[in-house]
C-alpha positions in Angstrom: 160.1 -45.4 228.7 159.4 -44.2 225.1 156.5 -46.0 223.4 155.2 -47.6 226.7 152.9 -46.7 229.6 154.5 -47.7 232.9 152.9 -47.9 236.3 153.1 -49.7 239.6 150.9 -52.6 240.8 150.7 -54.6 244.0 150.4 -58.4 243.6 150.0 -61.3 245.9 153.7 -62.0 245.6 154.8 -58.4 245.9 155.0 -55.1 243.9 155.9 -54.9 240.2 155.9 -52.5 237.3 153.3 -53.0 234.5 154.6 -52.0 231.1 152.2 -51.7 228.2 153.4 -51.0 224.7 151.7 -47.7 223.7 152.8 -48.2 220.0 150.2 -51.0 219.9 147.4 -48.7 221.3 145.2 -49.5 218.2 144.9 -53.1 219.5 142.5 -53.7 222.3 145.0 -55.8 224.2 148.5 -54.8 223.3 151.6 -56.7 224.6 152.4 -56.0 228.2 154.8 -57.1 230.9 155.1 -57.4 234.6 158.6 -56.3 235.6 159.9 -57.5 238.9 162.8 -55.8 240.7 165.5 -54.3 238.5 166.0 -56.8 235.6 169.5 -57.1 234.1 171.0 -59.2 231.3 170.6 -62.9 232.0 167.6 -62.5 234.3 164.7 -65.0 234.0 162.0 -64.1 231.5 158.7 -65.8 230.7 156.9 -65.0 227.4 153.4 -66.2 228.0 150.4 -66.3 225.6 146.9 -65.8 227.0 144.9 -68.9 228.0 141.5 -68.0 229.3 140.5 -71.6 230.2 143.6 -72.3 232.2 144.3 -68.9 233.8 140.7 -67.8 234.6 138.7 -70.9 234.7 141.6 -73.0 236.0 141.0 -75.9 233.6 143.4 -78.8 234.2 143.3 -79.8 230.5 146.5 -77.8 229.9 149.6 -76.7 231.9 149.3 -73.0 231.1 148.3 -71.8 234.6 151.1 -73.9 236.2 153.7 -72.4 233.8 152.5 -68.9 234.6 152.7 -69.5 238.4 156.0 -71.4 238.2 157.6 -68.7 236.1 156.6 -66.0 238.6 158.0 -68.2 241.4 161.3 -68.5 239.6 161.5 -64.8 238.9 160.7 -63.9 242.5 163.3 -66.4 243.7 165.9 -64.8 241.4 165.0 -61.3 242.7 164.2 -59.8 239.4 162.8 -60.7 235.9 160.1 -60.1 233.4 156.8 -61.8 232.5 155.7 -60.8 229.0 152.0 -61.4 228.3 150.7 -61.6 224.8 147.1 -61.7 223.7 147.5 -64.8 221.5 144.7 -67.1 222.7 144.5 -70.6 221.1 148.1 -70.5 219.8 147.2 -67.3 218.0 144.0 -68.5 216.3 141.7 -66.9 218.9 139.1 -68.2 221.4 136.5 -69.3 218.9 139.0 -71.4 217.0 140.3 -72.8 220.2 136.8 -73.8 221.3 136.0 -75.4 218.0 139.3 -77.2 218.1 138.6 -78.6 221.5 135.1 -79.5 220.5 136.4 -81.5 217.5 139.2 -83.0 219.6 136.7 -84.4 222.1 134.3 -85.6 219.5 136.9 -87.4 217.3 139.6 -88.1 219.9 142.2 -85.9 218.1 144.9 -83.7 219.6 144.3 -80.0 219.1 147.0 -79.8 216.4 145.1 -82.4 214.3 141.8 -80.7 215.0 143.1 -77.3 214.0 144.3 -78.9 210.7 140.9 -80.5 210.1 139.2 -77.1 210.7 141.6 -75.3 208.3 143.6 -73.5 211.0 147.3 -73.3 211.1 148.9 -75.2 214.0 150.4 -72.0 215.6 150.3 -68.5 214.3 151.8 -66.8 217.4 154.4 -64.1 216.9 157.1 -63.0 219.4 158.4 -59.9 217.7 156.6 -57.7 220.2 158.1 -59.6 223.1 161.6 -59.0 221.7 160.9 -55.3 221.2 159.5 -55.0 224.7 162.6 -56.7 226.2 164.8 -54.4 224.3 162.9 -51.4 225.6 163.6 -52.7 229.1 167.3 -52.6 228.2 167.7 -56.4 228.0 170.0 -58.0 225.4 170.3 -61.4 227.0 167.7 -63.4 229.0 167.2 -66.8 230.5 163.9 -67.8 228.8 161.5 -69.9 230.9 160.0 -72.1 228.2 159.7 -75.5 226.6 159.1 -74.0 223.2 162.2 -73.6 220.9 160.2 -71.4 218.6 160.2 -68.7 221.3 163.9 -69.0 221.6 164.4 -68.7 217.9 162.0 -65.7 217.6 163.7 -63.7 220.4 167.2 -64.5 218.9 166.0 -63.2 215.5 164.8 -60.2 217.3 168.3 -59.5 218.6 168.0 -61.0 222.1 170.6 -63.6 223.3 168.7 -66.5 224.8 169.5 -69.3 227.2 166.6 -71.7 227.5 165.5 -73.0 230.9 162.9 -75.7 230.6 159.9 -75.7 232.9 159.5 -79.1 234.5 155.8 -79.9 234.7 154.3 -81.4 237.9 151.8 -84.2 238.0 149.2 -83.4 235.4 145.7 -84.6 234.3 145.5 -87.3 231.6 144.2 -84.6 229.2 147.1 -82.3 230.0 149.6 -85.1 229.5 148.1 -85.9 226.1 148.5 -82.2 225.2 152.2 -82.3 226.2 152.7 -85.3 224.0 151.1 -83.4 221.1 153.3 -80.4 221.8 156.4 -82.5 221.9 155.5 -84.0 218.5 155.3 -80.4 217.2 158.7 -79.3 218.4 158.4 -78.5 222.1 161.1 -79.8 224.4 159.3 -81.7 227.1 161.3 -83.7 229.6 160.9 -87.5 228.9 160.1 -88.5 232.5 157.1 -86.3 232.4 155.5 -88.0 229.5 153.6 -91.3 229.5 155.6 -94.3 228.2 
């Protein structure tokens, strides 16, 4: 694949191909993807931004780890699909900004969108152009996107990918994670009503 480095990996749920965008080699952590089976148009795709606290430390203050695992389950059940992983910690602001935002949120009882604003950060600076480019390199022109974020749908469509959105239904979550989902819904995410507090 031109512009990418491709190799095989074994995972707990089976083998997959790792695809790393070589065109982004000047970045320490360029966009990459786990490709399961032989994806074709319409297959399930998850575009996932890094969350150190959720994915590595398994914090229950967000639903990031659950979204990651649920997406892999759906892809495996389908038989093929793609997990695109982007190094966009803290909605693109980085780990230090995320930590400061959480610190202020806990001190002042704010959601992280409000704490970001108070600290002078934009609510969300993530970009999904690389995700669209990577999917095109894989020969995909149409995907079933596993997300609750319409901004991802729009970004991929602008990038030339036809998208059908499949919402991820969150399980029982901690009170903090539920508050975060409420905040995300207020900022445009499509969260199922029966998963939010009344």
